[in-house]
N, C-alpha and C positions, 0 to 999 in steps of 0.2 A: 508492501500500498502506501502508496509517496502521496501524504497533505502534504501542503505545509502550512501555515500562519502568519497572514502578509498581514502587510496594512499602503496608504498609501506613500510612506517615506520607506518603504523595504526599498534592497537593490532589486531592480530590475523589476520590479511592481508591472512597472507601466511597459515595456515590454512583454511582458507574458496577459495584464491583464487589459493596455490599451486598444489593442480592436477588438477586446469586445465591449466598449466599450464605447454606444451610441449604436454598435452593429445594429441592424438592422435583420438578422438570426435572429437573434437577441432576444429583442422587444416580440419577432414578429414569434415566438416559443412560448414568454412569458405575457406578454402583454403590461409589457412591465421597462418602467424605465433604466438604467443601470448608471451612479451616480458613484464616485469614489471621495466622496465624504471625508472631509482628515479623521473624524473620533471612531471608525469604522476600521471592524476584523475582520479578514480574508483568511475565507478556511480550500485551497483551493485543491484540489486533484489535478493532481502535473500526469497524467502518462506524455514518455518518450518525452519530456523536457512542452510538454504543451499542453496550460491548463484546459480542458475538460470537464469542470466542474465547479461551482465553486460556488456559498457562502457565503455572506457579508451579517455581521453585526454586531448591532449600533444600541445603546443604552440596553442593556441587557430579549432586547428586541432580535428574533430575525429579518431582517430585511432585503436581504434580493438573495432570490434561487435562478441557477441554473443550470443545465448540464447538454450538454454535448452528445453525450451515448448514457441512459438514464441511468444502468445498471455504477455508475461511480455515485450518484447521490446517496445511497443509503449507507454505507459507510464514512462516506461524507457528513450524514446530518447526527449520527453515532458522536464520532471526533468529536463534533462540535455540543451537541448535550456533558459527554463526559468531560467537556477545560470551561461550559458556562453557566451560567444561574444565566436558561432562556425565561421569558415572560410569557403569554400571548404574544402573539405577532403574526399582523397579517402581512401572507405573499400570493405570486401566484400558486393558480387554483390546475398550472399543467401538469404538477406532478404527482399531484391524493395519493396515487396507491403506494409512492414513494415514503414519501410522510408521514404511514399510517404502519407500516413493513418498518422505518424507523423508529415507531411507537409513538409516534402525536400521534391525539387526538385530535378533528381538523371537523369544525361544522366554517359552513358553505353562510359567504358573503354576499358576493356578489355574482355573478354571471361570470368573473377574473379571476374574482380574489377566492381565502378561502385564511380562516381566524387555526392560527395549530397549537394545541398548548398540552405542556405531558400532560402523565397523569395526581399529578399533583396540582393541577388547576383544574381540577373537570368537579 
């Protein structure tokens, strides 16, 4: 497993993540815009030096989720929960099966977004 924790000041952050910010493919997949806010922590799954999935966390909430290959998302979400306190968060609906497999309870919020929460918040 090749998961790395980064922020926007990390070495080579923009070399890895820059092409994903503002990407039409990412936006179409997630129905969300991805921003490199200074206080976000990024958990990134790399495959052969290429970022293929990420989860960002800010103020104890998961803010952004994306996976080029969905199979990488479950271990990534598990790593986030292992290392961060996460409160209920509104995220893209695109990965509901992966949220549930990673142990989150999912509640519909809108056409494109769901709320995820750990069992301690149910």
